[in-house]
C-alpha positions in Angstrom: -56.7 -45.0 73.3 -56.5 -47.6 76.8 -59.6 -49.2 75.8 -59.4 -49.2 72.3 -58.7 -52.0 69.7 -58.7 -53.6 66.8 -59.1 -57.5 65.9 -58.8 -59.2 62.3 -60.0 -62.5 62.0 -62.0 -64.4 59.4 -65.8 -65.2 59.2 -65.0 -68.5 60.7 -62.4 -69.7 63.4 -62.9 -73.4 64.7 -61.0 -75.1 67.2 -60.6 -78.6 68.8 -59.9 -82.2 68.2 -62.4 -83.0 65.4 -62.8 -79.6 64.2 -61.7 -81.1 60.2 -64.6 -82.5 60.4 -66.2 -79.0 59.2 -64.5 -78.7 56.4 -67.1 -80.0 54.0 -69.5 -77.7 55.1 -67.7 -74.8 54.7 -66.5 -75.5 51.5 -69.9 -75.3 50.7 -70.2 -72.3 51.2 -67.8 -70.9 49.1 -68.3 -72.6 46.0 -67.5 -75.8 44.0 -64.3 -75.3 42.2 -61.7 -75.8 44.9 -58.1 -75.6 44.9 -55.8 -77.6 47.1 -52.7 -76.1 48.3 -51.3 -78.9 50.0 -47.5 -79.1 52.0 -45.7 -81.8 49.9 -44.6 -83.7 52.7 -48.3 -84.4 53.7 -48.5 -86.1 50.0 -45.3 -88.2 50.2 -45.1 -91.4 49.7 -48.1 -91.8 47.3 -50.6 -91.0 49.9 -52.1 -89.2 47.1 -53.8 -89.7 43.2 -53.4 -86.0 42.3 -50.2 -84.6 40.7 -49.5 -81.0 42.2 -51.6 -78.4 40.3 -53.6 -81.2 38.3 -56.8 -82.7 39.2 -56.7 -86.6 40.3 -57.5 -89.1 37.8 -60.9 -90.1 36.9 -62.9 -92.1 39.7 -60.0 -91.4 42.3 -60.6 -89.1 45.2 -57.9 -87.3 46.8 -56.1 -88.8 50.1 -55.3 -86.4 52.8 -54.1 -87.0 56.4 -56.6 -88.2 59.0 -59.8 -88.3 56.4 -59.9 -85.0 55.5 -62.0 -85.1 52.4 -62.2 -82.5 49.2 -64.4 -82.9 46.6 -63.5 -85.4 43.3 -62.3 -82.7 40.7 -60.6 -80.6 43.4 -57.3 -79.6 41.9 -54.2 -80.3 44.1 -51.2 -77.6 44.5 -47.8 -79.0 46.2 -45.3 -77.5 44.3 -44.1 -75.4 47.5 -40.3 -74.6 47.5 -38.6 -73.9 51.4 -38.9 -70.2 51.7 -41.5 -69.4 49.3 -39.2 -68.0 46.3 -41.1 -65.0 44.7 -40.9 -66.3 41.4 -42.2 -69.7 42.0 -45.7 -68.4 43.3 -46.0 -65.9 40.5 -46.0 -69.2 38.2 -48.3 -70.6 41.2 -51.3 -67.5 40.7 -50.9 -68.1 36.9 -52.1 -71.2 37.3 -54.7 -70.4 40.1 -56.0 -67.5 37.8 -56.4 -70.1 34.7 -58.2 -72.6 37.1 -60.4 -70.1 38.7 -61.3 -71.9 42.5 -64.3 -70.8 44.5 -62.2 -71.5 47.1 -58.8 -72.0 48.1 -57.9 -75.1 51.0 -54.3 -74.0 52.7 -53.4 -77.3 54.8 -49.6 -77.5 56.2 -47.0 -75.3 58.0 -46.5 -71.9 57.8 -44.9 -71.8 54.3 -48.4 -73.6 52.8 -50.5 -71.4 54.7 -48.4 -68.2 53.4 -48.1 -69.5 49.6 -52.3 -70.3 50.0 -52.8 -66.7 50.9 -50.5 -65.2 47.7 -52.0 -67.5 45.5 -55.2 -66.4 46.2 -53.9 -62.8 46.1 -52.5 -63.6 42.4 -55.7 -65.4 41.4 -57.8 -62.4 41.6 -54.9 -59.4 41.1 -52.7 -58.8 38.5 -48.7 -59.8 39.3 -46.5 -59.7 39.7 -45.9 -60.7 43.4 -43.7 -57.7 44.4 -45.9 -54.7 43.5 -47.7 -55.9 46.9 -44.6 -55.9 49.3 -45.1 -53.7 52.4 -48.3 -52.4 53.9 -52.1 -52.1 52.5 -51.1 -52.5 48.8 -53.9 -55.5 48.1 -56.5 -53.6 46.2 -59.7 -55.7 47.4 -60.7 -59.3 48.4 -58.8 -62.1 47.6 -60.4 -65.9 46.4 -61.1 -67.3 49.7 -58.9 -68.9 51.8 -60.0 -71.8 54.6 -56.5 -72.8 56.4 -56.2 -75.9 58.4 -52.5 -75.7 59.8 -50.7 -78.9 60.5 -48.3 -77.3 62.7 -48.8 -74.8 65.7 -46.4 -71.7 65.4 -47.0 -69.4 63.0 -50.4 -68.5 63.1 -50.7 -67.7 59.6 -54.4 -69.3 59.5 -55.6 -65.9 61.2 -53.3 -63.4 59.9 -53.3 -60.4 57.5 -49.6 -61.0 56.6 -47.1 -63.9 54.0 -43.9 -64.0 53.9 -41.7 -64.7 50.6 -38.0 -64.9 49.9 -36.7 -62.3 46.9 -33.4 -63.1 45.6 -33.3 -59.4 44.6 -33.2 -58.6 48.4 -31.3 -59.7 51.5 -34.1 -60.7 53.7 -37.5 -62.0 53.4 -40.5 -59.5 52.4 -43.7 -59.2 53.8 -47.1 -59.1 52.0 -49.5 -56.9 54.4 -53.6 -56.6 54.3 -56.7 -57.6 55.9 -57.4 -58.9 53.0 -55.3 -62.0 53.2 -56.9 -63.2 56.1 -58.2 -66.9 55.9 -61.9 -67.0 55.7 -62.1 -69.5 57.8 -59.5 -71.1 60.0 -60.2 -75.1 61.2 -57.6 -75.7 64.3 -57.4 -79.5 64.8 -55.0 -80.8 67.2 -54.8 -83.8 65.6 -53.3 -82.5 62.6 -50.1 -81.7 64.7 -49.7 -85.2 66.4 -47.2 -85.9 63.6 -45.1 -82.8 63.5 -41.3 -83.7 64.1 -39.9 -82.5 67.7 -37.9 -80.0 65.9 -40.6 -78.6 64.2 -42.5 -78.4 67.6 -40.2 -76.8 69.2 -39.0 -74.3 67.1 -42.6 -73.2 65.8 -43.9 -73.4 69.3 -41.2 -70.9 70.5 -42.4 -68.5 67.6 -45.8 -68.6 68.9 -44.7 -68.2 72.5 -42.8 -64.9 70.9 -45.6 -63.7 68.8 -47.2 -63.4 72.7 -44.6 -61.9 74.0 -44.0 -59.5 71.5 -47.8 -58.0 70.7 -48.3 -58.3 74.8 -45.1 -55.6 75.0 -45.7 -54.0 72.1 -46.0 -50.3 71.7 -49.4 -48.6 72.2 -50.2 -46.5 69.2 -52.6 -43.8 68.8 -54.8 -44.3 66.1 -57.2 -41.6 64.2 -60.3 -43.5 63.5 -61.1 -41.2 60.3 -57.8 -42.1 58.1 -56.8 -45.6 56.7 -55.8 -48.1 59.8 -52.0 -49.4 59.6 -52.2 -53.0 59.2 -50.6 -53.8 62.3 -51.9 -51.0 65.3 -49.7 -51.6 67.6 -51.0 -53.3 71.5 -54.9 -52.9 71.8 -57.7 -53.9 74.5 -58.6 -56.6 72.4 -54.9 -58.3 71.8 -53.8 -58.2 75.6 -56.2 -60.8 76.8 -55.1 -62.9 74.1 -51.3 -62.4 74.3 -51.6 -63.6 78.2 -53.9 -66.3 77.7 -51.5 -67.9 74.9 -48.5 -67.8 77.1 -50.3 -69.3 79.7 -51.2 -72.2 77.3 -47.7 -72.5 75.7 -45.2 -71.9 79.0 -46.2 -75.3 80.5 -47.3 -77.4 77.7 -45.0 -76.3 75.0 -41.7 -78.7 76.4 -44.3 -81.5 77.3 -45.1 -81.7 73.5 -41.5 -81.3 72.6 -40.5 -84.2 74.8 -43.7 -86.4 74.3 -45.2 -86.1 71.0 -48.2 -88.1 71.7 -49.7 -86.1 74.5 -52.8 -85.2 73.4 -53.4 -82.6 76.0 -49.7 -81.1 75.3 -50.7 -80.9 71.5 -53.9 -78.9 72.2 -52.5 -76.6 74.6 -49.8 -75.6 72.1 -52.3 -75.1 69.3 -54.7 -73.3 71.4 -52.1 -71.2 72.8 -50.6 -70.8 69.3 -54.1 -70.0 67.7 -54.6 -67.4 70.4 -50.9 -65.7 69.9 -51.5 -65.4 66.2 -55.2 -63.5 66.5 -53.4 -61.1 68.9 -49.7 -60.2 66.9 -52.2 -60.6 63.7 -53.7 -57.1 65.0 -50.6 -55.7 66.8 -48.1 -56.7 65.0 -44.1 -58.0 66.3 -41.3 -56.2 67.1 -37.3 -57.2 67.7 -37.3 -60.6 67.7 -38.6 -60.3 64.4 -36.9 -57.6 63.2 -33.4 -59.2 63.9 -34.4 -62.7 63.0 -34.8 -61.5 59.5 -31.5 -61.0 58.3 -29.9 -63.7 61.0 -32.4 -66.2 59.2 -31.2 -65.1 55.7 -27.6 -65.4 56.6 -27.6 -68.6 58.3 -30.6 -70.5 56.9 -31.9 -71.4 60.3 -35.4 -71.8 60.8 -37.1 -69.0 61.5 -38.7 -70.0 65.0 -35.2 -71.1 66.2 -34.0 -67.4 65.4 -36.7 -65.4 67.2 -36.9 -67.5 70.3 -33.0 -67.8 70.3 -33.6 -64.2 70.3 -36.8 -63.6 72.9 -34.6 -63.8 76.1 -32.2 -60.7 75.5 -34.9 -59.3 74.0 -36.8 -59.0 77.1 -34.2 -57.8 78.7 -33.5 -54.8 76.6 -37.4 -54.1 76.8 -37.4 -54.9 80.7 -37.4 -50.8 81.6 -40.6 -50.2 79.1 -42.8 -52.4 81.8 -45.2 -55.5 80.9 -42.3 -58.3 81.2 -43.1 -59.0 84.7 -47.0 -59.6 84.0 -46.0 -61.5 80.7 -44.2 -63.5 82.9 -46.7 -63.8 85.6 -49.2 -65.7 83.0 -46.5 -67.8 81.6 -45.8 -69.3 84.8 -49.2 -68.8 86.0 -48.3 -66.8 89.6 -49.3 -64.0 91.0 -48.3 -60.7 89.6 -46.7 -59.9 93.3 -44.5 -63.1 92.8 -43.3 -61.8 89.1 -40.3 -60.0 87.8 -38.5 -59.4 84.8 -35.2 -61.4 86.1 -37.5 -64.4 86.7 -39.6 -64.5 83.4 -36.7 -64.1 81.7 -34.9 -67.2 83.3 -37.8 -68.9 82.3 -38.1 -68.3 79.2 -34.7 -69.3 78.8 -35.3 -72.3 80.8 -37.7 -73.2 78.0 -35.2 -72.8 75.6 -33.0 -75.3 76.8 -35.3 -77.9 77.2 -36.5 -77.7 73.9 -33.3 -77.3 72.3 -33.3 -73.7 71.2 -29.3 -72.7 71.0 -28.7 -70.5 73.6 -26.0 -68.0 71.3 -26.0 -66.8 67.7 -22.4 -68.3 67.8 -23.8 -71.3 68.1 -25.9 -71.1 64.9 -23.0 -69.4 63.2 -23.1 -66.2 62.9 -19.6 -64.4 63.7 -18.9 -61.0 65.3 -18.0 -59.1 62.5 -21.5 -59.6 61.2 -23.1 -58.3 64.1 -23.4 -54.6 62.2 -24.6 -55.9 59.1 -27.3 -57.8 61.0 -28.1 -54.6 62.8 -28.0 -52.7 59.6 -30.6 -54.6 57.7 -32.7 -55.4 60.6 -33.0 -51.0 60.9 -34.6 -51.4 57.6 -37.8 -53.0 59.2 -39.7 -50.0 59.8 -42.8 -51.6 60.1 -41.4 -54.1 63.4 -39.7 -51.3 64.8 -42.4 -48.6 65.0 -44.3 -50.6 67.7 -41.3 -51.6 69.8 -41.8 -50.5 73.3 -38.1 -48.8 73.3 -36.4 -46.7 70.9 -34.9 -49.1 68.6 -31.4 -47.4 67.9 -28.8 -48.8 66.0 -26.8 -49.1 69.2 -29.9 -50.8 70.8 -30.0 -53.6 68.1 -26.3 -54.2 68.2 -26.2 -54.3 72.3 -29.1 -57.3 71.9 -27.2 -58.9 69.2 -23.4 -58.7 71.1 -25.4 -60.2 74.0 -27.4 -62.9 72.0 -23.7 -63.7 70.6 -21.9 -64.2 74.1 -24.8 -66.2 75.0 -25.6 -67.4 78.7 -27.4 -64.5 80.4 -28.8 -62.2 79.4 
């Protein structure tokens, strides 16, 4: 299976400064009834005449960032709650089912894009959303989604997964299906230019984690005669994308954080994030994400902060499985003969320090007595652990957590 692979992307992926101008022509392909799911931050300060979940008033056009235009009768939904509590999405899905859109436009960060994908699901298929928790439980196509990310990190514009929080569970919950891949992705780096430094840092380092975990994932033996899992492990189509993502993110993420108006840096980070999303949308992610979900729920810290903090310690833990040095060669743009796992780990730790990612779990409020519970909860992420390149026993997870708690060199 070495030369086999799966790549899941939508019908169109456009990248580059000015790519947002493609939006009207893409919408025309799908129909005239448009529901726009928009990050509320983009509509703050009275920038739009449309209320959340309602069409704009007569004679008014929705005002969106950087001249993005929607049809006059487009309905705007911006009641997006942080962490996406499942109840709010069930309600949004009911609104969308009543409106019956031909197409949904998603504009914003990862939460807005995930919300749009799940609203598209509930506009087509009966709720509640909890019936689709897990993999391959979406029964068929959903309302087409056109995704325009305003942050560079989640890759949600090209992935088959959306994540919600459920008050009945201690972890965030994923819904994964090829039917959730947006029909079109428009990645215009101009839309990321206003992102705050912390958002750039935490979303950007999460993109680097996506690249690292997709490249180091276990290679699975696929049975082509049976339904495929959503995430199929490292494969021939994902590997080049993972390495290209690292090559863009390694040198340019620190620049984008420290020099937010640097257009070249914004372009490189947006491209790296897109490529990493395309890679892990097929392969999946593993140990950083399995551990971060309980850590994030416990500390209420941003997702990318947690995955980025864990990355050096996870790379150290999996270095015996190989490939860490090869990833580092791409990250630094050096010959493989000069790369090593130790150098790779040191470079990732250096990037973290430069962009403000804490070096230890203690630094984000985790206590040592909480580590065993975090490990136990992470063991429940069977999908993520299945593609880890080493056997992810409880002892292995605890060792990673102990090292990350202590901080310093992995």
